[in-house]
Backbone bond lengths (Angstrom), bond angles and torsions (degrees), N, CA, C in turn:
res aa  C-N    CA-C-N  psi(-1)  N-CA   C-N-CA  omega(-1)  CA-C   N-CA-C  phi
1 M - - - 1.460 - - 1.517 111.77 -
2 I 1.343 116.51 -36.11 1.463 120.12 178.60 1.506 110.37 -61.23
3 E 1.360 116.59 -39.95 1.473 120.01 179.25 1.519 110.92 -61.95
4 V 1.346 117.07 -40.81 1.447 120.70 179.44 1.514 110.50 -65.73
5 L 1.335 116.62 -43.90 1.476 119.71 178.35 1.527 110.61 -61.42
6 N 1.342 116.17 -38.06 1.458 118.62 178.61 1.529 111.41 -64.96
7 L 1.338 117.86 -27.39 1.452 121.90 176.91 1.536 110.49 -79.53
8 A 1.338 116.00 -43.34 1.459 120.60 -172.98 1.540 113.38 -76.65
9 L 1.309 116.34 -40.09 1.469 119.62 -172.75 1.530 113.41 -61.92
10 P 1.336 120.08 -39.32 1.468 117.26 176.73 1.537 113.08 -60.66
11 F 1.343 117.09 -35.59 1.457 119.11 179.54 1.533 111.02 -68.56
12 F 1.332 115.37 -50.79 1.453 118.43 179.56 1.541 110.43 -70.77
13 G 1.347 116.85 -27.66 1.442 120.04 176.22 1.506 112.30 -63.01
14 L 1.341 117.44 -39.48 1.462 120.55 176.29 1.511 111.99 -65.01
15 I 1.325 116.38 -37.67 1.470 120.26 177.15 1.543 109.44 -63.95
16 I 1.334 115.34 -43.27 1.468 120.13 -179.67 1.512 110.28 -64.86
17 I 1.325 118.11 -41.93 1.474 121.49 178.04 1.513 109.69 -59.25
18 G 1.341 115.47 -47.16 1.450 118.65 178.42 1.527 112.66 -62.22
19 F 1.344 116.31 -37.72 1.456 120.98 179.62 1.533 110.54 -65.15
20 V 1.333 116.41 -45.61 1.474 120.55 179.82 1.531 110.17 -64.51
21 C 1.317 117.74 -42.98 1.468 120.63 177.82 1.523 111.00 -61.25
22 G 1.340 115.49 -40.02 1.461 119.64 179.07 1.517 112.33 -64.44
23 K 1.313 116.44 -33.78 1.469 121.35 179.86 1.539 111.26 -77.26
24 I 1.331 115.52 -39.98 1.459 119.29 -177.05 1.539 111.60 -74.11
25 K 1.296 115.32 -46.99 1.462 120.63 -178.36 1.511 110.01 -104.85
26 Q 1.285 117.22 101.37 1.460 121.80 -174.77 1.528 110.72 -78.46
27 I 1.332 114.43 74.31 1.462 120.51 176.88 1.530 107.80 -85.32
28 P 1.324 119.12 138.68 1.462 120.65 -179.50 1.540 112.27 -58.42
29 D 1.287 114.44 149.95 1.454 120.78 -179.18 1.531 112.70 -55.50
30 T 1.326 116.45 -34.19 1.470 120.23 -178.08 1.525 112.03 -65.64
31 A 1.342 117.92 -18.84 1.454 121.53 179.68 1.528 111.28 -67.90
32 L 1.319 118.39 -18.31 1.450 122.55 178.80 1.526 111.92 -79.77
33 G 1.312 117.29 -4.84 1.442 119.63 -174.58 1.507 114.94 -56.29
34 W 1.350 116.58 -47.49 1.446 119.42 -177.39 1.514 111.52 -70.96
35 M 1.334 118.13 -33.17 1.448 120.32 176.74 1.527 110.30 -64.54
36 N 1.329 115.96 -45.33 1.462 119.97 177.38 1.522 111.58 -62.33
37 F 1.327 116.64 -38.96 1.461 120.83 178.48 1.515 110.66 -61.94
38 F 1.324 116.33 -45.12 1.474 121.05 -179.92 1.531 110.62 -61.16
39 I 1.319 115.79 -43.73 1.477 119.67 -178.73 1.523 111.53 -64.61
40 V 1.331 115.91 -51.77 1.452 121.65 -171.40 1.533 112.23 -76.44
41 Y 1.325 116.69 -38.81 1.455 120.58 -171.61 1.547 114.46 -100.15
42 V 1.339 117.20 -14.82 1.458 118.87 -176.01 1.522 111.84 -123.47
43 S 1.349 116.25 -60.25 1.459 119.49 -169.11 1.525 113.11 -73.20
44 L 1.325 117.14 -52.78 1.471 120.11 -179.22 1.527 112.61 -64.97
45 P 1.353 120.69 -40.35 1.455 118.65 174.87 1.527 112.88 -59.23
46 A 1.324 118.37 -37.35 1.480 119.76 175.91 1.499 110.74 -62.23
47 L 1.340 116.53 -41.32 1.477 120.45 179.33 1.519 111.39 -62.60
48 F 1.337 117.38 -47.67 1.448 119.75 -177.02 1.519 111.59 -69.82
49 Y 1.303 117.46 -35.69 1.458 118.65 177.06 1.536 109.93 -61.88
50 R 1.327 117.20 -48.63 1.470 119.47 -179.06 1.503 111.78 -61.41
51 I 1.333 117.23 -39.91 1.458 120.06 -179.17 1.538 109.94 -60.50
52 L 1.311 117.03 -48.35 1.465 120.04 -173.58 1.523 111.49 -78.48
53 A 1.330 117.42 -37.83 1.459 119.51 -177.31 1.521 112.30 -65.07
54 Q 1.349 116.95 -26.68 1.440 121.88 -179.25 1.519 113.57 -92.88
55 T 1.343 116.70 6.40 1.448 120.55 -176.68 1.517 110.45 -105.17
56 P 1.337 118.43 131.19 1.470 119.91 175.05 1.518 110.50 -54.48
57 L 1.331 116.35 138.37 1.462 121.88 -173.27 1.515 112.18 -58.68
58 E 1.346 117.10 -35.77 1.463 119.91 -176.76 1.519 111.70 -64.78
59 Q 1.349 117.92 -25.85 1.466 120.28 178.28 1.528 112.16 -74.05
60 L 1.333 116.62 -18.51 1.467 120.10 -179.54 1.511 112.32 -84.72
61 A 1.329 117.13 -15.82 1.467 121.47 -175.92 1.527 110.86 -90.51
62 Q 1.318 117.42 53.88 1.463 123.22 -179.47 1.526 109.07 -99.24
63 V 1.330 115.85 74.14 1.467 118.88 -173.60 1.497 112.46 -62.09
64 D 1.340 118.73 -43.59 1.458 121.25 -179.29 1.528 111.34 -60.50
65 F 1.332 117.69 -40.08 1.438 120.66 178.88 1.532 111.16 -66.06
66 I 1.316 116.22 -42.29 1.467 121.57 178.08 1.515 111.59 -60.88
67 V 1.326 116.75 -45.36 1.476 122.11 -179.38 1.528 108.86 -64.04
68 A 1.328 118.46 -45.68 1.456 121.16 -176.51 1.506 111.63 -63.84
69 T 1.315 118.54 -48.21 1.464 120.61 -176.75 1.545 111.68 -71.02
70 T 1.331 116.93 -39.27 1.475 119.23 -179.66 1.515 110.90 -69.82
71 L 1.348 116.56 -40.60 1.466 120.08 177.99 1.521 110.13 -64.17
72 S 1.310 118.11 -36.19 1.477 122.30 176.12 1.529 110.12 -59.24
73 T 1.331 116.42 -47.85 1.445 120.11 179.55 1.525 111.32 -61.77
74 F 1.326 116.47 -41.13 1.457 120.69 179.15 1.535 111.79 -62.56
75 W 1.320 117.26 -45.93 1.451 120.90 -179.28 1.529 112.13 -63.74
76 V 1.340 115.99 -40.83 1.452 119.61 178.38 1.535 110.18 -66.93
77 F 1.325 116.26 -38.98 1.464 119.35 175.11 1.510 110.03 -59.92
78 A 1.321 118.27 -43.16 1.464 122.50 -178.36 1.538 110.34 -62.53
79 V 1.307 116.87 -41.55 1.474 120.24 179.21 1.538 111.40 -64.88
80 A 1.320 115.33 -46.44 1.468 119.87 179.21 1.532 110.24 -64.91
81 F 1.331 116.47 -37.75 1.452 120.50 179.11 1.550 110.05 -64.66
82 A 1.326 117.42 -40.49 1.470 121.63 178.05 1.521 111.28 -63.22
83 I 1.336 116.29 -38.48 1.460 119.31 175.83 1.540 109.88 -64.31
84 G 1.333 115.49 -41.67 1.459 118.52 177.04 1.528 113.06 -60.80
85 I 1.338 115.59 -40.50 1.474 119.71 178.41 1.513 109.37 -60.36
86 A 1.347 116.67 -42.93 1.487 119.62 -178.12 1.530 110.09 -67.13
87 V 1.323 118.45 -41.46 1.454 121.46 -176.15 1.520 112.11 -72.69
88 T 1.335 116.24 -40.92 1.481 120.71 -174.89 1.534 111.80 -91.11
89 K 1.322 115.93 2.78 1.473 121.25 179.87 1.528 112.80 59.38
90 G 1.349 114.07 45.83 1.468 118.68 172.15 1.518 116.08 96.16
91 R 1.344 118.20 8.82 1.462 120.31 179.00 1.527 109.73 -76.84
92 I 1.315 118.46 105.30 1.461 122.99 -176.84 1.504 111.22 -66.62
93 D 1.331 117.46 -40.55 1.469 119.74 -178.40 1.517 112.27 -62.36
94 Q 1.337 117.10 -48.18 1.450 120.85 179.78 1.545 110.72 -67.90
95 S 1.314 116.46 -37.73 1.466 120.94 -179.91 1.527 111.28 -64.86
96 T 1.351 116.25 -33.92 1.452 119.58 177.85 1.520 111.96 -62.47
97 I 1.329 116.15 -42.71 1.470 120.18 177.03 1.521 110.37 -66.45
98 A 1.336 116.31 -37.73 1.478 119.81 175.97 1.540 110.48 -62.09
99 G 1.357 115.16 -38.74 1.448 118.93 176.73 1.516 111.67 -61.75
100 L 1.338 116.42 -41.13 1.475 120.21 175.96 1.496 112.02 -61.23
101 A 1.343 116.26 -41.95 1.461 120.40 -178.84 1.537 111.14 -61.84
102 G 1.331 115.61 -28.76 1.462 118.37 -178.82 1.511 113.42 -91.48
103 A 1.348 119.04 -10.78 1.448 119.48 -172.10 1.538 114.30 -129.76
104 Y 1.320 118.57 -23.90 1.459 119.80 -172.07 1.516 109.68 -97.67
105 G 1.318 117.57 97.88 1.446 122.67 -177.84 1.534 110.80 -80.97
106 N 1.315 113.70 171.29 1.484 121.06 -178.00 1.526 110.53 -79.79
107 I 1.338 114.76 58.13 1.467 121.26 -172.28 1.509 112.84 -75.33
108 G 1.339 116.91 -12.63 1.456 119.39 179.18 1.533 111.47 -95.72
109 Y 1.331 116.12 -51.12 1.457 120.82 -175.94 1.545 112.18 -75.24
110 M 1.319 116.73 -51.27 1.452 120.61 -174.06 1.545 113.16 -95.26
111 G 1.335 116.03 -33.42 1.472 120.02 -168.09 1.510 115.72 -57.15
112 P 1.339 119.63 -57.28 1.468 118.93 -176.33 1.514 114.75 -58.43
113 G 1.328 115.50 -50.78 1.475 118.42 -177.66 1.505 112.36 -63.34
114 L 1.319 117.69 -40.96 1.462 120.44 -177.51 1.538 111.19 -69.95
115 A 1.339 116.93 -42.81 1.462 119.98 -179.08 1.514 111.87 -67.16
116 L 1.339 117.18 -42.69 1.458 120.73 -178.91 1.522 110.97 -67.06
117 S 1.352 116.37 -36.23 1.464 119.65 -179.56 1.531 109.97 -71.42
118 T 1.332 117.56 -36.00 1.447 122.38 -176.11 1.540 112.14 -81.11
119 L 1.323 116.40 -42.38 1.474 119.62 -171.87 1.513 114.36 -113.27
120 G 1.331 117.25 -7.88 1.457 119.80 177.99 1.521 112.41 93.66
121 P 1.329 116.38 177.18 1.475 120.44 -175.01 1.518 114.96 -63.84
122 T 1.336 117.00 -20.78 1.489 119.35 179.37 1.520 112.16 -66.64
123 A 1.343 117.54 -15.63 1.438 120.70 178.05 1.520 113.44 -78.97
124 A 1.325 116.70 -7.22 1.457 121.15 -173.86 1.515 112.81 -60.28
125 V 1.328 117.51 -42.13 1.468 120.46 -175.65 1.519 111.92 -66.76
126 P 1.349 119.64 -53.99 1.472 118.29 177.74 1.536 113.54 -59.58
127 V 1.329 117.07 -33.98 1.482 120.08 176.49 1.524 109.98 -61.26
128 A 1.318 116.63 -47.29 1.452 120.37 -179.70 1.516 112.47 -63.19
129 L 1.327 117.68 -42.92 1.455 120.90 179.55 1.542 111.92 -64.28
130 I 1.310 116.44 -43.33 1.458 120.29 178.69 1.511 110.07 -62.94
131 F 1.352 117.56 -44.53 1.451 119.57 179.06 1.531 111.15 -60.09
132 C 1.305 116.96 -50.53 1.478 120.08 -174.96 1.521 111.90 -60.11
133 F 1.325 117.94 -48.54 1.446 118.95 -172.28 1.529 113.02 -82.86
134 D 1.325 118.07 -29.26 1.470 118.73 170.73 1.520 111.60 -64.74
135 T 1.322 114.74 -39.94 1.483 120.01 178.28 1.520 110.53 -65.16
136 L 1.355 117.25 -45.75 1.467 119.36 177.89 1.530 111.10 -59.27
137 L 1.328 117.18 -40.74 1.476 120.88 -178.60 1.534 109.78 -64.40
138 L 1.304 117.33 -55.12 1.455 120.90 -171.62 1.524 112.94 -74.70
139 F 1.326 117.48 -32.90 1.472 119.66 176.12 1.519 111.37 -72.42
140 S 1.318 117.25 -16.08 1.463 121.42 172.94 1.510 111.68 -87.38
141 L 1.336 117.10 -41.10 1.450 121.74 -176.68 1.526 112.64 -65.54
142 V 1.337 116.05 -45.51 1.477 119.00 -171.33 1.514 113.67 -60.30
143 P 1.340 120.37 -50.34 1.474 119.29 -179.79 1.538 112.26 -60.86
144 F 1.358 116.53 -39.22 1.471 118.58 179.41 1.519 111.78 -66.29
145 M 1.317 116.59 -42.11 1.478 119.31 -179.67 1.522 110.60 -66.35
146 M 1.325 116.94 -38.92 1.461 120.22 177.65 1.504 111.44 -66.57
147 A 1.326 116.56 -34.58 1.505 120.02 177.78 1.518 109.82 -68.21
148 I 1.339 116.72 -37.32 1.461 119.91 177.86 1.529 109.66 -64.15
149 A 1.330 115.42 -35.63 1.480 119.80 -178.89 1.515 110.89 -68.46
150 S 1.339 117.82 -27.68 1.458 120.82 179.06 1.518 108.82 -139.05
151 P 1.357 118.17 69.76 1.460 121.15 -172.20 1.517 115.47 -63.98
152 Q 1.323 118.11 -16.61 1.442 118.76 -175.69 1.529 112.53 -79.12
153 K 1.309 117.45 -9.38 1.459 120.39 -174.10 1.520 112.72 -86.47
154 K 1.339 118.39 -38.42 1.470 120.47 -174.43 1.513 110.84 -138.75
155 S 1.330 115.23 149.05 1.438 120.32 174.74 1.512 110.45 -82.17
156 V 1.335 115.38 167.01 1.464 120.55 179.24 1.521 110.17 -62.35
157 T 1.325 117.11 -38.60 1.445 120.85 179.78 1.522 112.44 -62.52
158 S 1.339 115.30 -45.26 1.462 119.65 -179.78 1.519 111.06 -65.30
159 I 1.326 115.72 -36.81 1.466 119.85 177.55 1.517 110.93 -64.49
160 A 1.355 116.34 -44.69 1.451 120.43 179.69 1.515 110.84 -62.41
161 L 1.342 117.00 -40.74 1.455 119.59 178.17 1.529 111.02 -65.20
162 E 1.336 116.57 -37.00 1.467 120.12 178.84 1.515 109.95 -64.34
163 V 1.328 116.34 -41.56 1.464 119.96 178.33 1.505 112.17 -61.90
164 V 1.340 114.71 -48.11 1.477 120.04 179.84 1.529 111.71 -61.22
165 K 1.337 115.25 -41.13 1.457 120.18 178.10 1.517 111.80 -64.11
166 R 1.339 115.79 -43.56 1.460 120.43 -177.86 1.542 110.37 -63.44
167 I 1.314 115.48 -42.02 1.476 119.55 -179.23 1.530 110.42 -74.27
168 G 1.343 115.28 -44.83 1.464 118.76 -175.92 1.496 114.71 -68.61
169 T 1.334 118.29 -23.12 1.459 121.48 -179.87 1.548 111.84 -102.00
170 N 1.311 117.84 1.50 1.462 119.87 177.72 1.529 108.82 -67.54
171 P 1.328 118.36 119.89 1.476 119.48 -174.17 1.526 113.04 -62.36
172 L 1.321 117.75 -29.34 1.448 120.14 179.43 1.512 111.21 -73.61
173 V 1.329 116.83 -37.35 1.436 120.51 175.73 1.548 110.69 -66.63
174 I 1.319 116.52 -42.94 1.474 121.07 177.12 1.539 110.20 -59.51
175 A 1.331 115.29 -47.02 1.485 118.88 -179.27 1.514 110.16 -62.41
176 S 1.324 117.97 -37.63 1.475 121.10 179.88 1.536 110.10 -66.16
177 V 1.322 116.63 -43.05 1.481 119.95 179.53 1.519 109.97 -62.66
178 L 1.337 116.19 -44.69 1.476 119.66 179.63 1.534 110.86 -64.19
179 G 1.333 116.25 -35.84 1.439 119.98 178.02 1.532 111.87 -65.39
180 I 1.331 116.43 -40.99 1.463 120.39 178.78 1.544 109.70 -65.37
181 L 1.339 116.46 -43.74 1.474 120.12 177.45 1.503 111.49 -61.19
182 S 1.326 117.64 -40.60 1.453 120.61 178.19 1.520 111.85 -64.23
183 A 1.369 115.66 -37.54 1.452 118.68 177.25 1.501 110.20 -67.01
184 A 1.360 117.41 -36.57 1.453 120.67 -177.17 1.519 112.18 -65.55
185 V 1.358 117.38 -37.66 1.454 121.44 -175.98 1.545 111.68 -101.94
186 H 1.368 115.47 3.84 1.476 120.92 178.68 1.508 111.53 59.03
187 F 1.333 114.37 42.14 1.480 118.61 -179.17 1.536 110.46 -76.49
188 Q 1.319 116.01 133.24 1.448 122.82 176.73 1.514 109.36 -113.71
189 P 1.334 118.33 113.99 1.462 119.67 179.85 1.532 110.50 -68.89
190 P 1.340 117.57 157.90 1.464 120.60 176.11 1.522 111.11 -55.10
191 V 1.338 116.31 154.67 1.472 120.62 -175.74 1.520 110.58 -58.84
192 A 1.322 118.36 -42.58 1.471 121.27 -178.61 1.506 110.24 -62.87
193 A 1.346 118.19 -42.13 1.453 121.18 179.55 1.526 110.92 -66.79
194 E 1.313 116.77 -37.88 1.478 119.82 179.87 1.519 110.12 -66.30
195 K 1.326 117.63 -40.73 1.473 121.18 178.84 1.555 110.40 -65.74
196 L 1.315 115.96 -38.39 1.473 120.01 178.83 1.527 109.72 -64.83
197 M 1.323 117.23 -43.36 1.482 120.00 -179.86 1.525 110.46 -67.63
198 L 1.334 118.02 -35.71 1.468 120.43 175.01 1.506 111.01 -63.69
199 F 1.319 117.61 -41.55 1.469 122.72 177.80 1.526 110.95 -60.18
200 L 1.358 114.76 -46.36 1.476 119.61 178.39 1.516 111.54 -65.86
201 S 1.321 117.62 -40.76 1.450 121.67 -179.41 1.512 110.91 -60.57
202 N 1.333 117.21 -41.05 1.466 120.50 -178.71 1.526 111.88 -67.58
203 A 1.341 116.44 -21.85 1.470 119.18 -179.80 1.522 112.50 -84.51
204 S 1.334 117.93 -12.89 1.470 119.69 -170.11 1.538 112.32 -64.44
205 A 1.328 116.74 -52.81 1.479 119.83 -175.11 1.531 111.91 -63.80
206 P 1.361 120.02 -51.40 1.492 117.96 -179.67 1.514 112.80 -58.45
207 C 1.323 117.27 -45.69 1.470 120.00 -179.41 1.517 111.69 -62.37
208 A 1.355 114.93 -43.57 1.465 118.79 -176.48 1.524 111.31 -65.62
209 L 1.344 117.57 -42.95 1.441 120.28 -177.22 1.531 111.15 -69.97
210 F 1.317 117.31 -39.75 1.482 120.05 175.82 1.513 111.19 -61.06
211 T 1.337 115.86 -44.05 1.470 120.93 179.98 1.520 109.77 -64.16
212 L 1.338 117.31 -39.13 1.452 120.10 177.06 1.528 111.38 -58.92
213 G 1.328 117.31 -44.40 1.453 120.82 179.00 1.498 112.60 -63.37
214 V 1.351 117.70 -43.95 1.460 120.19 177.76 1.519 111.45 -62.63
215 T 1.334 115.96 -43.58 1.472 119.96 -178.85 1.536 111.53 -61.43
216 V 1.313 115.43 -43.01 1.476 119.73 178.67 1.529 110.08 -63.58
217 A 1.331 117.84 -39.12 1.446 122.02 179.19 1.523 112.68 -62.01
218 L 1.330 116.42 -31.79 1.446 121.44 -178.96 1.516 113.39 -83.06
219 R 1.346 116.48 0.98 1.482 121.70 178.45 1.519 107.37 -113.95
220 P 1.332 119.59 83.83 1.477 120.76 -176.95 1.500 111.48 -59.93
221 L 1.360 114.06 137.88 1.461 120.28 179.65 1.523 109.57 -86.36
222 K 1.310 115.77 111.33 1.496 119.37 -178.61 1.519 110.70 -88.60
223 K 1.319 116.85 -51.43 1.450 119.99 176.88 1.533 107.78 -157.54
224 V 1.330 114.46 156.37 1.454 120.15 -179.09 1.517 108.14 -103.37
225 P 1.352 118.36 113.78 1.484 119.58 178.35 1.513 110.02 -61.25
226 W 1.327 116.20 153.59 1.437 120.73 -174.74 1.526 114.01 -63.48
227 D 1.351 116.00 -24.43 1.468 118.90 179.97 1.513 113.05 -84.88
228 M 1.337 118.30 -9.75 1.459 119.98 -176.33 1.542 113.37 -64.07
229 P 1.349 119.46 -42.17 1.464 117.89 176.33 1.531 113.28 -58.87
230 L 1.327 117.60 -33.03 1.458 121.05 178.79 1.518 110.35 -68.65
231 L 1.328 118.20 -46.02 1.439 122.18 178.62 1.541 110.91 -63.08
232 T 1.345 116.73 -38.27 1.458 121.63 178.48 1.518 109.80 -65.48
233 T 1.303 117.19 -40.73 1.472 120.96 178.06 1.530 110.89 -63.99
234 I 1.309 115.92 -40.99 1.485 120.80 178.24 1.526 109.93 -59.20
235 K 1.338 116.29 -46.30 1.472 120.14 -175.93 1.514 111.53 -70.80
236 L 1.340 118.50 -45.99 1.445 121.51 -170.65 1.512 114.68 -89.51
237 V 1.315 117.18 -21.78 1.491 121.14 -176.79 1.505 113.12 -117.22
238 I 1.344 115.30 -53.46 1.473 119.79 -174.98 1.546 110.83 -68.54
239 H 1.310 116.94 -42.81 1.469 119.34 -178.67 1.545 112.34 -57.89
240 P 1.321 121.28 -48.32 1.454 120.22 177.66 1.535 112.16 -61.70
241 I 1.340 116.92 -36.47 1.468 119.63 179.77 1.537 110.68 -66.24
242 V 1.336 116.11 -44.09 1.452 120.35 179.16 1.543 110.86 -62.08
243 V 1.316 117.20 -42.83 1.469 121.42 177.06 1.528 109.80 -58.53
244 F 1.307 116.35 -46.97 1.469 119.81 -178.33 1.532 110.28 -61.86
245 L 1.320 118.08 -43.87 1.455 121.42 -178.44 1.534 111.37 -65.44
246 L 1.330 117.11 -43.05 1.475 118.88 -179.15 1.520 111.81 -71.08
247 L 1.318 117.30 -33.74 1.466 118.09 174.78 1.536 110.50 -65.36
248 S 1.341 115.46 -32.10 1.460 118.86 175.56 1.521 111.33 -65.97
249 V 1.319 116.44 -36.37 1.475 120.86 179.77 1.522 110.43 -71.03
250 F 1.344 117.07 -44.59 1.466 120.89 -175.51 1.519 114.46 -87.62
251 G 1.355 115.94 -9.22 1.466 120.26 -174.64 1.519 114.31 -72.03
252 P 1.342 116.05 -166.41 1.460 126.04 12.78 1.527 112.47 -84.47
253 F 1.353 114.43 156.32 1.459 121.35 176.21 1.523 107.78 -131.11
254 D 1.317 114.95 159.80 1.468 120.21 175.03 1.529 109.03 -59.52
255 Q 1.310 115.99 143.33 1.465 119.90 -176.32 1.509 111.94 -59.41
256 M 1.332 117.92 -35.08 1.452 119.77 179.09 1.511 112.08 -62.91
257 W 1.344 117.28 -36.44 1.464 120.38 178.26 1.538 110.14 -69.09
258 V 1.318 117.26 -37.33 1.458 121.36 176.56 1.523 109.90 -64.76
259 D 1.323 116.61 -47.40 1.470 120.27 178.75 1.509 111.84 -58.54
260 T 1.341 116.26 -43.19 1.475 120.42 -179.52 1.528 111.60 -63.14
261 A 1.349 116.28 -44.95 1.466 120.58 -178.11 1.515 111.02 -63.53
262 V 1.310 117.25 -43.23 1.490 121.43 178.99 1.538 110.55 -64.52
263 L 1.337 115.18 -42.81 1.470 119.40 179.16 1.526 111.90 -62.94
264 M 1.330 116.29 -42.56 1.472 120.20 178.41 1.534 111.24 -65.21
265 A 1.326 116.43 -37.22 1.465 119.68 179.75 1.518 111.98 -69.74
266 A 1.326 117.21 -23.27 1.463 121.12 -178.03 1.546 113.09 -84.16
267 L 1.331 117.07 -0.15 1.477 120.42 -178.87 1.524 110.97 -69.67
268 P 1.305 117.67 148.75 1.498 120.86 -179.60 1.504 110.30 -69.91
269 P 1.346 118.17 169.05 1.473 121.86 179.17 1.517 112.21 -55.61
270 A 1.326 114.49 142.08 1.465 120.14 -178.21 1.501 112.07 -78.99
271 L 1.324 117.32 157.40 1.446 122.74 175.84 1.525 111.27 -61.65
272 N 1.331 116.94 -24.11 1.466 120.28 179.23 1.547 110.97 -62.85
273 V 1.310 118.23 -22.28 1.470 120.29 175.36 1.532 109.05 -59.72
274 F 1.326 115.06 -45.82 1.479 119.78 178.04 1.515 110.60 -69.46
275 V 1.331 117.01 -38.53 1.473 121.35 -178.86 1.529 109.84 -60.86
276 F 1.342 116.50 -46.72 1.458 119.50 178.08 1.521 111.56 -64.40
277 A 1.326 117.34 -40.03 1.452 120.07 -179.86 1.538 110.83 -62.49
278 R 1.306 116.41 -41.37 1.463 119.40 177.63 1.524 112.17 -69.88
279 Q 1.325 115.69 -37.19 1.472 118.40 -179.79 1.506 112.06 -62.12
280 Y 1.357 115.50 -40.18 1.473 118.66 -178.83 1.533 112.41 -99.35
281 D 1.356 115.23 5.92 1.472 121.77 174.95 1.527 111.44 52.34
282 T 1.330 116.04 51.76 1.454 121.06 178.53 1.520 110.64 -148.75
283 W 1.318 116.85 138.39 1.466 123.70 175.38 1.547 110.53 57.99
284 V 1.327 116.81 32.65 1.476 120.60 -171.92 1.527 112.28 -66.96
285 E 1.326 117.15 -49.73 1.458 119.56 -178.77 1.505 112.29 -64.64
286 Q 1.343 116.88 -39.57 1.474 120.40 178.09 1.510 111.28 -65.53
287 A 1.360 116.49 -38.39 1.486 120.10 178.16 1.519 110.53 -62.49
288 S 1.323 117.25 -43.24 1.443 121.56 178.07 1.535 110.76 -60.70
289 T 1.336 115.54 -42.38 1.459 120.81 177.54 1.498 111.24 -63.69
290 A 1.334 118.08 -40.88 1.460 121.65 -179.34 1.523 111.39 -61.67
291 V 1.347 117.00 -42.18 1.461 120.70 178.08 1.519 110.29 -64.44
292 L 1.328 116.89 -45.78 1.478 121.73 -177.89 1.521 110.80 -63.67
293 V 1.350 116.78 -53.43 1.445 120.90 -175.74 1.548 109.67 -64.91
294 G 1.329 116.68 -43.09 1.468 119.34 -179.85 1.526 112.05 -62.07
295 T 1.327 117.12 -40.09 1.458 120.25 179.54 1.491 111.73 -65.96
296 V 1.338 118.68 -41.60 1.464 123.63 179.64 1.517 109.94 -65.06
297 V 1.314 118.22 -48.76 1.467 122.28 -176.49 1.530 110.17 -67.08
298 S 1.348 116.58 -31.68 1.452 119.27 -177.90 1.526 112.66 -66.72
299 V 1.325 118.76 -16.46 1.447 120.43 174.05 1.556 108.67 -55.60
300 L 1.293 116.81 -38.35 1.467 120.40 178.64 1.524 112.30 -84.78
301 T 1.342 116.65 -50.85 1.465 119.51 -174.02 1.506 112.30 -69.06
302 L 1.321 117.65 -43.55 1.462 120.79 -177.20 1.525 110.28 -68.96
303 T 1.328 117.01 -38.97 1.460 119.83 176.69 1.523 110.46 -63.41
304 T 1.306 117.91 -35.14 1.471 121.16 177.49 1.531 109.72 -65.14
305 V 1.328 117.09 -44.50 1.481 119.89 179.17 1.540 109.78 -63.68
306 M 1.332 116.83 -41.20 1.457 120.21 177.28 1.528 111.01 -59.35
307 W 1.310 116.27 -42.40 1.489 120.73 177.24 1.513 110.57 -62.09
308 M 1.314 117.66 -40.76 1.477 120.67 179.89 1.514 112.17 -63.51
309 V 1.329 117.76 -43.60 1.451 119.97 -177.75 1.528 111.84 -74.71
310 K 1.346 117.17 -31.02 1.457 119.75 -179.25 1.515 111.29 -75.02
311 T 1.336 117.60 -32.84 1.462 120.52 -175.94 1.522 112.69 -97.20
312 G 1.329 116.94 -3.50 1.462 119.56 -177.73 1.501 113.27 79.35
313 A 1.344 117.04 12.99 1.481 119.94 179.27 1.516 112.50 -72.35
314 L 1.324 116.13 -20.85 1.483 117.83 175.56 1.509 108.52 -72.93
315 P 1.296 119.62 121.12 1.459 121.56 -176.48 1.540 111.44 -67.61
316 H 1.336 113.66 158.42 1.457 116.58 174.53 1.524 108.45 -73.71
317 L 1.304 116.73 175.36 1.450 121.37 -172.08 1.514 112.91 -57.41
318 L 1.343 115.31 145.23 1.455 120.80 174.53 1.515 110.13 -79.97
319 F 1.311 116.42 168.41 1.454 124.90 171.66 1.536 112.98 68.73
320 R 1.330 118.30 1.16 1.459 119.15 -176.30 1.505 109.85 -128.08
């Protein structure tokens, strides 16, 4: 358990440091813009490119694993969305953000660093696959659901183009595609470029976690809606269980891939939940609360999952 705490505490410690700094130094939210740009457009793309470019192409063609993990995310999104529909009395726009809060984990900021630290470099491939396909799923769902909520604003064609543009211009998706192509042709970047990407990759987790803490600090918690504990439970408890069950159905898979998928599913709601809420100007305060509450509660739940995968307490797949 001490080993697990030694792994978990630096991650949550960085979030806490960012949170304290955000409370002490009241810098405007807009000041985080360049930090977010560096993380999303520079550091994390370098990390994902290196992960995929150094992976044999045959290891990336895990269709059953992709289907199981992506379908898990979709089902959890559907459950959280249904809860949102019940709570908001049919508001599709607000329920879509609630669905994100229940299904979209912090797979960009926290996922890679936490999984690689806990499970080692062999976790890089499943982490990258989960990130790519969960992002494709949710970045496709949200614009369509928002268009259904206000159909008079955009045509189906314009919505489809918006989805394609959002996915095609996502720097992490672009970096992943380039990484896969590099793996396919066995491309080796120059030594200087490789060292630069390694330098950037190592900066991704600390910067992302610190920024997460600051961002949470700038979102004061006014009150916790009664449905928030349910959405938090779906994200932190139900999502990992659903992933484990579906991997059991679609398996067998290597235990490390199972451990990685369960760990990624146990991550708290991503900052993108709040970003989407603000972009569409709906459920903004609740989205901020979901990120804050989920991050705090995950100190216990995520550490428990880390302990399970480190000690072998997580059982191997069922049904096989």
